TIGU-720570 format. One line per 10 residues: number of its first residue (from 1); their letters; for each residue x, y, z of C-alpha. Coordinates in steps of 0.25 Angstrom, whole numbers, padded with zeros to 4 digits, always signed. Layout:
REM residues N
NUM	a	X:Y:Z; ...
***
This chain:
REM residues 683
1	mnriveatfs	+0056:-0095:+0082; +0045:-0084:+0083; +0045:-0088:+0099; +0060:-0086:+0100; +0060:-0072:+0094; +0049:-0068:+0101; +0054:-0071:+0113; +0066:-0064:+0111; +0061:-0051:+0106; +0047:-0049:+0112
11	gwvesqpaeg	+0051:-0046:+0127; +0060:-0035:+0121; +0051:-0031:+0111; +0040:-0029:+0121; +0049:-0021:+0131; +0052:-0011:+0120; +0044:+0000:+0113; +0045:-0002:+0098; +0048:+0012:+0094; +0059:+0010:+0103
21	asaallaraf	+0067:-0004:+0101; +0081:-0006:+0104; +0088:-0010:+0091; +0100:-0013:+0099; +0092:-0021:+0109; +0085:-0028:+0098; +0099:-0030:+0091; +0104:-0037:+0105; +0090:-0046:+0107; +0092:-0049:+0091
31	aatsrvslit	+0108:-0054:+0094; +0102:-0063:+0104; +0092:-0071:+0096; +0102:-0077:+0085; +0090:-0083:+0077; +0083:-0068:+0074; +0090:-0063:+0061; +0082:-0049:+0059; +0075:-0038:+0069; +0067:-0028:+0061
41	daqqnilhas	+0057:-0017:+0064; +0042:-0018:+0062; +0044:-0013:+0048; +0053:-0025:+0045; +0066:-0016:+0044; +0078:-0024:+0051; +0083:-0019:+0063; +0094:-0031:+0066; +0099:-0043:+0058; +0107:-0054:+0066
51	aaftaitgys	+0120:-0060:+0062; +0112:-0071:+0057; +0105:-0064:+0048; +0117:-0060:+0042; +0122:-0074:+0040; +0111:-0078:+0033; +0108:-0067:+0023; +0121:-0058:+0022; +0115:-0045:+0026; +0122:-0039:+0037
61	eaevlgtncr	+0114:-0032:+0048; +0119:-0019:+0043; +0114:-0022:+0028; +0100:-0026:+0033; +0096:-0015:+0044; +0083:-0007:+0041; +0079:-0016:+0029; +0069:-0026:+0027; +0073:-0040:+0028; +0064:-0042:+0016
71	llqgpgsqpe	+0079:-0040:+0009; +0081:-0054:+0011; +0070:-0057:+0001; +0073:-0059:-0013; +0067:-0065:-0028; +0065:-0078:-0022; +0058:-0075:-0010; +0043:-0081:-0012; +0033:-0070:-0011; +0025:-0078:-0003
81	dkaairraia	+0036:-0080:+0007; +0037:-0064:+0007; +0022:-0063:+0008; +0021:-0072:+0020; +0032:-0062:+0028; +0024:-0052:+0024; +0011:-0057:+0029; +0017:-0062:+0042; +0023:-0047:+0044; +0011:-0040:+0041
91	ageaydgdil	+0002:-0049:+0050; +0013:-0047:+0062; +0014:-0062:+0063; +0029:-0069:+0062; +0034:-0076:+0048; +0042:-0088:+0047; +0045:-0095:+0036; +0056:-0097:+0022; +0058:-0088:+0012; +0068:-0085:+0001
101	nyrkdgspfw	+0079:-0074:+0005; +0090:-0069:+0001; +0105:-0067:+0006; +0111:-0055:+0003; +0122:-0059:-0008; +0108:-0063:-0016; +0107:-0078:-0011; +0094:-0084:-0008; +0091:-0093:+0006; +0079:-0098:+0013
111	nrltivplrg	+0076:-0089:+0025; +0068:-0095:+0037; +0061:-0082:+0042; +0055:-0079:+0055; +0050:-0065:+0057; +0043:-0063:+0071; +0036:-0048:+0074; +0040:-0042:+0087; +0030:-0034:+0094; +0030:-0024:+0105
121	pdeiithyvs	+0020:-0022:+0117; +0009:-0018:+0107; +0011:-0030:+0099; +0015:-0020:+0089; +0027:-0026:+0079; +0040:-0020:+0082; +0051:-0029:+0074; +0052:-0042:+0066; +0062:-0053:+0072; +0065:-0062:+0061
131	vqqdastrvg	+0075:-0074:+0060; +0082:-0077:+0047; +0086:-0092:+0044; +0093:-0098:+0031; +0083:-0109:+0028; +0091:-0114:+0016; +0095:-0126:+0020; +0082:-0131:+0025; +0075:-0125:+0012; +0085:-0132:+0004
141	qqeqlryqat	+0083:-0145:+0010; +0069:-0145:+0008; +0071:-0139:-0007; +0081:-0149:-0010; +0070:-0160:-0005; +0059:-0154:-0013; +0068:-0153:-0024; +0074:-0169:-0024; +0060:-0174:-0023; +0054:-0166:-0035
151	hdtvtgipnr	+0067:-0167:-0043; +0075:-0177:-0052; +0089:-0178:-0046; +0096:-0182:-0060; +0089:-0172:-0070; +0085:-0160:-0058; +0073:-0158:-0064; +0058:-0162:-0057; +0056:-0175:-0054; +0042:-0183:-0055
161	fgfethlrrr	+0038:-0179:-0043; +0041:-0164:-0045; +0034:-0166:-0059; +0022:-0172:-0051; +0021:-0159:-0041; +0022:-0150:-0053; +0011:-0157:-0061; +0003:-0156:-0048; +0006:-0141:-0046; +0003:-0139:-0060
171	snaaasnait	-0010:-0145:-0060; -0015:-0136:-0047; -0009:-0123:-0054; -0017:-0127:-0067; -0029:-0130:-0060; -0028:-0116:-0054; -0026:-0109:-0068; -0011:-0105:-0063; -0006:-0111:-0076; -0010:-0114:-0089
181	pqaglglidl	-0016:-0127:-0093; -0007:-0128:-0106; +0002:-0138:-0103; +0009:-0151:-0107; +0016:-0162:-0099; +0028:-0169:-0108; +0035:-0182:-0103; +0047:-0184:-0109; +0055:-0197:-0110; +0071:-0196:-0112
191	hdlrrvastf	+0074:-0209:-0121; +0088:-0215:-0121; +0093:-0213:-0107; +0094:-0227:-0102; +0103:-0228:-0114; +0112:-0217:-0108; +0112:-0224:-0095; +0116:-0238:-0101; +0128:-0231:-0109; +0132:-0219:-0100
201	gysaadrvla	+0127:-0223:-0087; +0116:-0219:-0079; +0123:-0206:-0074; +0124:-0201:-0088; +0110:-0204:-0089; +0107:-0196:-0077; +0115:-0184:-0084; +0107:-0185:-0099; +0093:-0185:-0089; +0099:-0173:-0082
211	efsrrlsvlv	+0103:-0166:-0095; +0090:-0168:-0103; +0083:-0163:-0090; +0090:-0150:-0092; +0089:-0149:-0107; +0072:-0151:-0104; +0073:-0140:-0093; +0078:-0130:-0103; +0070:-0134:-0114; +0056:-0135:-0106
221	edgdylaflg	+0049:-0121:-0105; +0047:-0112:-0092; +0036:-0117:-0084; +0038:-0131:-0090; +0039:-0143:-0078; +0051:-0153:-0082; +0053:-0166:-0074; +0058:-0180:-0074; +0051:-0191:-0070; +0062:-0202:-0070
231	gktfavvlen	+0068:-0210:-0079; +0068:-0205:-0094; +0055:-0197:-0091; +0053:-0181:-0090; +0040:-0173:-0089; +0038:-0158:-0093; +0027:-0149:-0091; +0025:-0140:-0103; +0018:-0127:-0098; +0010:-0119:-0109
241	laddtspefa	+0013:-0130:-0120; +0005:-0125:-0131; -0004:-0132:-0141; +0001:-0144:-0148; +0001:-0140:-0161; +0008:-0126:-0159; +0023:-0123:-0161; +0024:-0120:-0148; +0021:-0134:-0143; +0031:-0141:-0154
251	griadiheav	+0041:-0132:-0149; +0040:-0135:-0134; +0041:-0149:-0137; +0052:-0147:-0147; +0059:-0140:-0136; +0059:-0152:-0127; +0065:-0161:-0138; +0077:-0152:-0137; +0080:-0159:-0124; +0087:-0172:-0133
261	etpfvvdges	+0091:-0165:-0145; +0106:-0162:-0139; +0112:-0176:-0136; +0118:-0178:-0122; +0131:-0179:-0118; +0134:-0192:-0111; +0149:-0194:-0108; +0153:-0188:-0119; +0143:-0194:-0129; +0131:-0188:-0135
271	vflwitmgia	+0118:-0196:-0133; +0105:-0193:-0138; +0092:-0195:-0132; +0079:-0193:-0136; +0064:-0190:-0129; +0049:-0193:-0130; +0038:-0184:-0124; +0025:-0187:-0121; +0015:-0174:-0118; +0002:-0172:-0113
281	rlpasgseaa	-0006:-0158:-0112; -0008:-0156:-0096; -0022:-0154:-0090; -0027:-0140:-0086; -0032:-0148:-0075; -0034:-0163:-0071; -0023:-0174:-0069; -0009:-0174:-0074; -0008:-0189:-0074; -0017:-0189:-0085
291	trqladralq	-0007:-0180:-0092; +0005:-0188:-0089; -0002:-0201:-0095; -0004:-0193:-0107; +0012:-0189:-0108; +0015:-0202:-0104; +0009:-0209:-0115; +0012:-0199:-0125; +0027:-0201:-0120; +0025:-0216:-0122
301	svtaandnaq	+0020:-0215:-0136; +0030:-0206:-0142; +0040:-0215:-0135; +0035:-0228:-0141; +0034:-0222:-0155; +0047:-0212:-0156; +0052:-0216:-0168; +0056:-0203:-0174; +0058:-0188:-0169; +0044:-0183:-0172
311	swwrlvsdlg	+0038:-0191:-0161; +0046:-0189:-0148; +0033:-0182:-0141; +0019:-0184:-0142; +0007:-0175:-0136; -0005:-0184:-0131; -0018:-0178:-0127; -0026:-0191:-0122; -0022:-0202:-0115; -0026:-0214:-0122
321	pesadapqda	-0021:-0228:-0117; -0013:-0228:-0105; +0001:-0228:-0105; +0012:-0235:-0097; +0020:-0226:-0088; +0033:-0220:-0094; +0045:-0230:-0091; +0054:-0226:-0081; +0070:-0228:-0080; +0077:-0231:-0067
331	tatiprvpae	+0088:-0219:-0064; +0100:-0225:-0058; +0111:-0218:-0051; +0126:-0220:-0051; +0132:-0222:-0037; +0143:-0213:-0032; +0157:-0220:-0034; +0163:-0217:-0020; +0177:-0209:-0021; +0190:-0218:-0017
341	khsaqprsnq	+0196:-0215:-0005; +0209:-0211:-0002; +0219:-0223:+0002; +0228:-0222:+0014; +0242:-0216:+0010; +0255:-0222:+0015; +0259:-0218:+0029; +0272:-0211:+0025; +0263:-0198:+0021; +0256:-0199:+0034
351	dklfagelsm	+0270:-0199:+0040; +0275:-0188:+0031; +0263:-0179:+0035; +0267:-0178:+0049; +0283:-0179:+0048; +0282:-0163:+0043; +0277:-0165:+0029; +0263:-0159:+0032; +0259:-0145:+0027; +0247:-0138:+0028
361	ymqpiidlrn	+0242:-0133:+0016; +0232:-0121:+0015; +0219:-0120:+0007; +0211:-0106:+0007; +0196:-0105:+0011; +0191:-0093:+0004; +0179:-0083:+0009; +0171:-0086:-0004; +0164:-0071:-0002; +0176:-0062:+0000
371	gavrrveala	+0188:-0072:-0004; +0195:-0071:+0009; +0204:-0081:+0014; +0197:-0085:+0026; +0205:-0099:+0029; +0214:-0108:+0025; +0212:-0125:+0025; +0225:-0132:+0030; +0227:-0142:+0022; +0238:-0155:+0025
381	rlvlpdgtiv	+0248:-0159:+0016; +0259:-0169:+0015; +0272:-0160:+0008; +0282:-0170:+0005; +0297:-0167:+0005; +0297:-0167:-0011; +0287:-0156:-0011; +0275:-0166:-0014; +0261:-0162:-0008; +0253:-0174:-0002
391	ppehflagln	+0237:-0170:-0001; +0229:-0174:+0010; +0221:-0186:+0002; +0236:-0194:+0001; +0237:-0194:+0016; +0225:-0191:+0024; +0218:-0204:+0021; +0230:-0211:+0027; +0229:-0202:+0041; +0224:-0210:+0054
401	ekdldelfrt	+0217:-0201:+0065; +0232:-0198:+0073; +0237:-0193:+0058; +0225:-0185:+0057; +0227:-0180:+0069; +0242:-0176:+0068; +0238:-0170:+0054; +0228:-0160:+0059; +0239:-0156:+0072; +0250:-0153:+0063
411	glkdalrwva	+0240:-0147:+0052; +0233:-0138:+0062; +0246:-0134:+0067; +0252:-0131:+0054; +0239:-0124:+0048; +0238:-0114:+0063; +0254:-0110:+0060; +0252:-0106:+0047; +0239:-0097:+0050; +0247:-0091:+0062
421	rwdaeglavd	+0258:-0088:+0050; +0250:-0081:+0040; +0244:-0073:+0052; +0258:-0068:+0054; +0259:-0066:+0037; +0246:-0059:+0037; +0236:-0069:+0033; +0224:-0073:+0043; +0218:-0084:+0037; +0209:-0097:+0045
431	vsvnlapstl	+0213:-0111:+0044; +0206:-0124:+0043; +0214:-0136:+0048; +0207:-0150:+0044; +0202:-0159:+0056; +0199:-0174:+0055; +0188:-0177:+0064; +0196:-0188:+0071; +0206:-0176:+0074; +0193:-0168:+0081
441	qhqdfirwvt	+0191:-0180:+0090; +0205:-0182:+0095; +0205:-0178:+0110; +0217:-0169:+0107; +0210:-0161:+0096; +0207:-0149:+0103; +0220:-0147:+0110; +0227:-0148:+0096; +0219:-0136:+0090; +0221:-0128:+0102
451	ealsysgvap	+0236:-0130:+0102; +0238:-0128:+0089; +0230:-0113:+0089; +0237:-0111:+0101; +0251:-0115:+0096; +0248:-0106:+0082; +0241:-0093:+0089; +0230:-0095:+0079; +0215:-0091:+0083; +0207:-0103:+0084
461	nrlclellet	+0196:-0096:+0076; +0206:-0097:+0064; +0206:-0112:+0063; +0196:-0120:+0057; +0196:-0136:+0059; +0189:-0144:+0047; +0183:-0156:+0051; +0185:-0165:+0040; +0172:-0172:+0037; +0177:-0184:+0029
471	qeldeaaplv	+0180:-0190:+0041; +0170:-0194:+0051; +0168:-0186:+0063; +0163:-0196:+0075; +0149:-0193:+0080; +0153:-0191:+0094; +0162:-0180:+0086; +0169:-0173:+0098; +0160:-0161:+0100; +0169:-0156:+0111
481	afdalielgv	+0181:-0153:+0102; +0171:-0145:+0093; +0167:-0137:+0105; +0182:-0135:+0108; +0184:-0130:+0094; +0173:-0121:+0096; +0179:-0115:+0108; +0192:-0114:+0102; +0186:-0106:+0090; +0191:-0117:+0080
491	glalddlgsg	+0182:-0117:+0068; +0177:-0131:+0062; +0173:-0134:+0048; +0168:-0147:+0042; +0177:-0150:+0030; +0173:-0155:+0017; +0158:-0156:+0019; +0151:-0167:+0010; +0163:-0176:+0009; +0161:-0185:+0022
501	ysslqriaql	+0155:-0188:+0036; +0147:-0175:+0040; +0132:-0174:+0042; +0125:-0161:+0041; +0120:-0164:+0057; +0135:-0165:+0061; +0138:-0153:+0052; +0126:-0145:+0060; +0132:-0151:+0074; +0147:-0148:+0074
511	pfdtikvdrg	+0151:-0134:+0075; +0157:-0131:+0060; +0159:-0117:+0057; +0165:-0121:+0043; +0160:-0132:+0032; +0169:-0135:+0021; +0162:-0140:+0009; +0169:-0152:+0004; +0174:-0150:-0011; +0170:-0164:-0015
521	lladvatkpi	+0155:-0157:-0014; +0160:-0149:-0027; +0165:-0160:-0035; +0152:-0161:-0045; +0149:-0147:-0046; +0154:-0148:-0061; +0142:-0159:-0064; +0133:-0155:-0052; +0135:-0142:-0049; +0120:-0139:-0043
531	etlsliatla	+0123:-0150:-0033; +0136:-0144:-0030; +0129:-0130:-0029; +0119:-0135:-0019; +0129:-0142:-0009; +0138:-0130:-0008; +0124:-0121:-0006; +0120:-0130:+0005; +0133:-0131:+0012; +0135:-0115:+0011
541	qmgrdmraav	+0120:-0115:+0018; +0124:-0125:+0028; +0137:-0116:+0032; +0126:-0104:+0032; +0116:-0113:+0041; +0128:-0117:+0051; +0133:-0103:+0050; +0147:-0110:+0045; +0156:-0106:+0035; +0155:-0115:+0021
551	vvegledagl	+0168:-0118:+0013; +0167:-0123:+0001; +0179:-0132:-0003; +0183:-0136:-0017; +0181:-0123:-0026; +0190:-0125:-0037; +0185:-0115:-0048; +0177:-0102:-0048; +0164:-0108:-0049; +0165:-0116:-0036
561	veaasvlgas	+0168:-0104:-0029; +0158:-0095:-0035; +0147:-0106:-0032; +0150:-0107:-0018; +0151:-0093:-0015; +0137:-0092:-0022; +0131:-0102:-0013; +0136:-0097:+0001; +0150:-0104:+0005; +0157:-0094:+0012
571	lgqgyyfarp	+0171:-0101:+0009; +0180:-0109:-0001; +0191:-0117:-0004; +0197:-0123:-0015; +0207:-0122:-0027; +0199:-0110:-0034; +0206:-0103:-0022; +0218:-0110:-0018; +0224:-0124:-0016; +0229:-0128:-0004
581	mpaadlptwa	+0243:-0121:-0002; +0255:-0122:+0006; +0252:-0111:+0019; +0264:-0104:+0016; +0257:-0099:+0003; +0245:-0095:+0009; +0247:-0080:+0013; +0252:-0078:-0001; +0239:-0084:-0007; +0230:-0077:+0002
591	htfrlpeqfh	+0234:-0063:-0001; +0233:-0064:-0016; +0220:-0073:-0017; +0208:-0065:-0020; +0193:-0072:-0023; +0188:-0068:-0036; +0179:-0057:-0037; +0169:-0064:-0043; +0165:-0072:-0030; +0164:-0060:-0021
601	lperagqlht	+0149:-0062:-0021; +0145:-0056:-0007; +0132:-0051:-0012; +0133:-0060:-0025; +0133:-0048:-0034; +0145:-0052:-0043; +0143:-0061:-0054; +0145:-0075:-0054; +0156:-0080:-0063; +0154:-0094:-0064
611	slgalayhwq	+0144:-0106:-0068; +0144:-0113:-0055; +0143:-0100:-0048; +0130:-0094:-0057; +0125:-0109:-0054; +0125:-0107:-0038; +0119:-0094:-0039; +0109:-0097:-0049; +0107:-0109:-0041; +0104:-0105:-0026
621	ftrwesphpf	+0092:-0097:-0034; +0087:-0108:-0040; +0087:-0118:-0028; +0077:-0108:-0022; +0069:-0105:-0033; +0073:-0089:-0032; +0077:-0078:-0042; +0090:-0072:-0042; +0090:-0062:-0031; +0098:-0051:-0038
631	dldtcpvtqf	+0095:-0042:-0052; +0098:-0048:-0065; +0109:-0039:-0067; +0118:-0041:-0053; +0115:-0056:-0052; +0128:-0065:-0050; +0124:-0075:-0062; +0118:-0063:-0074; +0133:-0061:-0078; +0136:-0075:-0078
641	iidrtapgsq	+0124:-0080:-0087; +0126:-0066:-0097; +0140:-0070:-0100; +0135:-0084:-0104; +0123:-0083:-0112; +0117:-0074:-0123; +0106:-0063:-0121; +0093:-0069:-0119; +0098:-0082:-0116; +0090:-0093:-0108
651	prlwherqhe	+0100:-0092:-0096; +0099:-0076:-0095; +0084:-0078:-0096; +0084:-0088:-0085; +0093:-0080:-0076; +0084:-0067:-0079; +0072:-0076:-0073; +0080:-0078:-0060; +0079:-0063:-0059; +0063:-0062:-0061
661	vltnnnrasn	+0055:-0065:-0049; +0046:-0075:-0054; +0037:-0084:-0048; +0045:-0094:-0056; +0058:-0095:-0063; +0062:-0108:-0059; +0064:-0114:-0072; +0072:-0101:-0077; +0080:-0104:-0064; +0083:-0119:-0066
671	llltwltdan	+0086:-0116:-0082; +0097:-0107:-0077; +0102:-0115:-0066; +0104:-0128:-0077; +0110:-0117:-0085; +0119:-0113:-0075; +0121:-0128:-0070; +0126:-0132:-0086; +0134:-0119:-0086; +0140:-0126:-0075
681	ttq	+0143:-0139:-0078; +0147:-0136:-0094; +0158:-0126:-0090
***
């Protein structure tokens, strides 16, 4: 990359005196090299910013001219990364590396940053050229792999491998006197879990494990390390552990027992479980293996002797006879039951469909940034003479390829006719029409599209064809058809991403300018909000990477709308805005529709109003272990937390720590994430 940049600019720089550098000529050279994002002078003041820079960061060229590109740095930008950049610049060397930066709206992203100094004939640096590339997808994949390797999928806390890694790091820090050695290792067994599994099923036992982990995570102190070793056994490193004869020590141990003092609710029933714990002091130096043996020995002995509430834990200081390993239970999973397929409907519906009873209903697609009605999706409906409306799931499954071709041709003509009519009524919106892969591969497909556009007089760039992902596309896809659509200027969207056959490779290879996220991916948002938010964020990032618009379907409440907006989706569609409506009703609806002000967050300066929106906002910083970027008073989640908590409450304190530039606020961040998750799942 450095050689490419230097080859592009060095010839020009050498031919110009540094003090007479032409900004206009720089701009032309800059525009010719699309991978370049910024040009600065020797003092790193920005002279020119590309459209690619604006697309990644949200800053326009006018906003950054004359400023230093350090404006992208924020509270989560690591000091060592910033120092490495400064050292390279001071030494007159190129820099190439990843750094956590912030967009104009405050959202974090990983920036693959390349900076190359440009020199004049006298070898004095006259300019810097930099390339900014959004590396969030790559870093996110790496982080996800690291997280999966070190965390348990059921409880969400570190697993045995993560625990072993932590102990090694702690041992190294203790040896260098970086931490206090006064600590203990506790091994905890959760008992009667097998009874829960046999009575309510393994999935219920998993839910109990997850709830027990959440309780423990809140009860242990800052700096402590909690892990799930498998089966029913947990481990916790208790830092700054007082002398075992002190009240402080007894208090720390009593706090842990609170995790089982409240019953677990399983399928509406209250279930009480019990725990035992063995504790051993961690050495200032030496082998942690001996400490684990001690703790395990204490755990086994207290479990065997547990006949009253006073003997649930034991501290040991010497190993004695060798003990057996703690028993491990196998963790079972329940296979997902596939959804039933729709059966074919009687042929009479298909006959009616093409006998004049087809009607195209329109569902608006909303710009989540400003509430504009950018596009509508034309959806086929069968309207019977008695007024009954037959939805597509009741007739599509019975259509053969010839029927699908006819449905596309008829629907396309009708949709474009309505666009022309709306134009005459003063409403300018684009339209999307669904397209089956089999129709795309028909030899007359391009002719059908061309004729429909010509007949309606609608410009090709106002039509988007939505390729249904739920039907398989031949590997020998007709790329000629895609090329012809591009030449016409017609847009192409991948519909219902996540519901069918597409691979990421195919998405990258085909010229989609819009990605539509299947509403089915949002189905578990009430029970799995973090997983759902991760999917939305991943697909929104995919859209940025591909320079494609991302439409999130199935937005049926304010929380989903707010979360999708926070995570960078550009467009939304769903019942929260409008149900599919007769085409004739669209102008009246469009002229009266207003997106509530709470969703107008072009720079995230507004307040968030829903638990899912607040969770989405905080999660995007937690995933990169980054503090919040704005002042506490203007942070979008501040008022949300104030409205739901008392002064001095733990959620307020956890949130305040997100606005402190500390070396380690991860525990407070994770606890706030858990609180926001609970707020979402219990609302």
